[in-house]
C-alpha positions in Angstrom: -39.6 34.2 120.5 -36.7 34.2 117.9 -36.1 32.9 114.2 -34.0 29.9 115.6 -33.8 28.5 118.7 -31.7 25.7 119.8 -32.3 23.5 123.3 -29.3 22.2 124.9 -30.1 18.7 126.3 -28.6 17.6 129.6 -28.7 13.9 130.2 -27.3 12.6 133.3 -26.4 9.2 133.8 -29.3 8.9 136.1 -32.3 10.6 136.1 -34.4 12.1 133.1 -32.9 14.2 130.1 -33.7 18.2 130.8 -33.3 21.4 128.9 -30.4 23.3 130.3 -29.9 26.1 127.4 -31.5 27.5 124.6 -29.9 29.5 122.1 -31.9 32.1 119.9 -31.0 33.6 116.6 -32.5 36.3 114.9 -35.1 38.6 116.3 -34.6 37.4 119.8 -37.9 38.9 121.9 -38.1 38.1 125.4 -41.1 39.6 127.5 -42.1 39.6 131.3 -44.5 41.5 132.9 -42.6 44.7 133.4 -40.9 44.9 130.5 -40.1 43.8 127.0 -36.5 42.8 125.7 -35.0 42.3 121.8 -31.6 41.7 120.4 -29.9 40.1 117.8 -28.8 36.6 119.6 -29.8 35.4 123.1 -29.0 32.7 125.5 -31.7 31.5 128.3 -30.3 29.4 131.2 -32.4 27.6 132.8 -30.4 27.1 136.0 -29.7 30.6 136.7 -33.0 32.1 134.8 -30.4 34.5 133.5 -31.2 35.4 129.6 -28.4 37.3 127.8 -28.9 39.3 124.6 -26.6 40.7 122.4 -26.5 42.7 119.1 -28.4 46.1 119.2 -30.5 45.4 122.2 -33.3 47.4 123.8 -35.6 46.9 126.8 -38.8 48.8 127.0 -40.7 49.1 130.1 -43.8 51.1 129.6 -43.0 54.5 128.1 -39.4 54.3 128.9 -36.9 52.4 126.8 -32.7 51.6 126.9 -30.4 50.8 124.3 -27.3 49.4 124.4 -25.0 46.0 123.0 -25.7 43.7 125.7 -28.4 42.9 128.0 -29.0 40.5 130.6 -32.8 39.8 131.9 -33.2 38.2 135.5 -36.2 36.6 135.0 -36.2 35.4 138.5 -36.0 38.8 140.2 -37.6 40.9 137.2 -34.0 43.0 137.1 -32.3 44.0 134.0 -29.0 45.4 133.0 -27.7 47.1 129.9 -23.9 47.0 129.1 -22.4 49.2 126.5 -20.0 47.6 123.9 -18.0 49.2 120.9 -21.3 49.0 118.5 -22.6 51.7 120.5 -20.0 53.8 121.0 -19.3 52.3 124.3 -22.5 53.9 126.1 -25.9 53.0 127.1 -28.6 55.3 125.6 -31.7 55.3 127.3 -35.3 57.6 127.1 -37.3 57.9 130.4 -40.3 59.6 130.5 -41.1 61.7 133.9 -44.2 60.1 135.8 -45.8 63.6 135.3 -45.8 63.6 131.3 -47.1 59.9 131.6 -50.5 61.0 132.7 -50.0 60.9 136.4 -51.9 62.9 138.4 -50.3 66.4 139.4 -49.8 66.6 143.2 -52.7 69.0 144.5 -51.7 72.5 146.1 -51.7 72.8 149.8 -54.9 73.6 150.9 -56.9 72.6 148.0 -59.5 69.6 148.1 -59.2 66.4 146.3 
């Protein structure tokens, strides 16, 4: 999702025209079953399955969140990479909530019955 989407269409001499890339501008939102990524702009390369987001990027997975200037989301392998830049002070920021604070059951004491 985004405010503006621009599809780039390839027209090979033989064969059917196809979309090869989509540029997104304004409120870009990419979601996978595991996470949601947001940024100001993005480029989706259909050949590689990679989405590159730029501009105040956040990636949220459950209660965990990371923030940076640029992110690459690999839709084929469910892997995301956050990249720092000048607008983020050269750093990536993150908030990771330990499983023990997410409502996961605490491990049982030795000798106790569950």
